[in-house]
N, C-alpha and C positions, 0 to 999 in steps of 0.2 A: 866126403857124405857128398848128398842129394839131397835140394832145396825136400821132398820130399820127405827124406828118412831126417832130417834136423828140425822139420815140422815135425813130426811125429813125435818127436822129444822132448815137445815144449810140452809141462803144463797145460791142460784147461776144464773150464768151466768143475775148478778145485773148487773147496768149502762144502757146508751143507745146508741147498736150499732149504731156509722154513717148513715150516709144516703149514700148511693149506688144509681147509678141510672143508673140503668140498658143500658139505651139507653147512658148513653156516657161512659159507657169503653172499654178499650185499646184491640184492636182486641189481640195480645199474653196474655192472662193472667200470663202469670210470671214476665208484667211491673207492671203488678199492687199489682202482690205478693213482688214484691220488693220497692214498691212505699208504700205495708204493712207494710214489716223489718224498707225502712230508717225510717219511722213515728214513728215507738214503738221503735228504738234506736231512734231517736229524742225526743222524749215523754217518756225517763228511764224509758220505763219497764223494773221493773224487769228481769234479765238471760233472753233477747231476741232473744239474736241468744238457748236458749237451743231447742234441737229439740227429737220429742218420735219417736225412728227408730221402725220398723219392720216389721220385717225375720218371712223366718219360715225356721223348722228342714225338714230333708230327709227321716218325715214320715208327715208329713203336717202339723206339730203342731204351730201356731204361736208364737211368744214369743218378746214379746218389751223394749226398756230404752231408756232413755231416754242419750244423747247424744251432742255436739258443734257443731253446723252448723260454715264448712270450707269457701265453696264459692259459689258462684253464679254466672255460668256461660253460653257460648252458650253450654258450651260440660253437665250440668247440677249442679245440687245441691252438693255442697260433705261433707261428712265425714272422720270419720278415725278412727282408732281403732287400733292395733293389729290384727298380722294375725293368733294369737292362743286362740282369742277368739270368742265365741261361735256366734259370727255378724260372722266373718270370712268364720266357719264349715259353716253355712245356706247361706249362699253369697255365698259359693261358689256351692254345692245343688242344690239348688234355688236362679240364678243372677236375684232378681226383687225384691225391696220395700218402702214401704210406709214410709214419714215421715210426721207428723204434730208439724205447730206451734202452739204456742194460747198467743195469750199476750190480758189477760183479761181485764185488765186496758179501753185497746181501741176497749174490744167485737167484736175482728178481730180471722184470722183464717186461714191456709196454710195448703193444701195437695196434699203430690207431690205424687204421685205410678205410676213405672215405673219402665222396667227394670232397669241393676246397672252396673257399667262395674270397676274397678280396675283401678286406675291411673299407670303410670308408674313408675319404680322403685326411675328412678330423680324426680320427678314427690314426690313421698311420702319422699325419703331421705331428699327433701329441705322441706316435712311441717316436718318434724321430728323436724327437725333443726333449725324451728325459734321457736316452743317451748321452753318448760323453762330450763334448764340446772336440777331443779329437774324432773320435765318428760318427758327433754331424760334422763335422768340415768335408769328409768324404765325399759325401753326400748331396747331388745339386737338391736346389729345389723343385720340390717334386717330386723326388723320383723312388720316396721310401712308399712300400708297399710296405704292408699286413695280411695276411692270409691264412686264416683260420680251419683244418680239420673238421666236418663239420661228422656233429654225437652223432650217436645212431637214429633218437624221437627229429630229426630233423627232415623235411623232402623238398 
């Protein structure tokens, strides 16, 4: 059996999506996304804060990886990593990204794509300090970064 044939046998997008009344959506899409995030966390969805981050390198070649959502607030959708990472290089060259969250058991997905800004050094240090001792041990001083995909209302 070819890989294509085998892939066609895999059940996909299974389940029933929850009813979504388009006339009853909040005016701010972030409110809906946060309600869905809460539902994923409260509904015991595995890895509800796992997010796919897509960036573009200096040559325009896209790259994607899975990491953890750190925060969502009026400043945007936060994620983190080291300043020497490939994502840091990409964001330095092209400060924009896309985030995608997929909660399969609930048949919901959220995509956020906007310009990205780096958090202050103090916030980066505070985020690093909140990590486990094992995670902190792997990061040289001054190397931890927090970035935010900006909300649509920021300019």
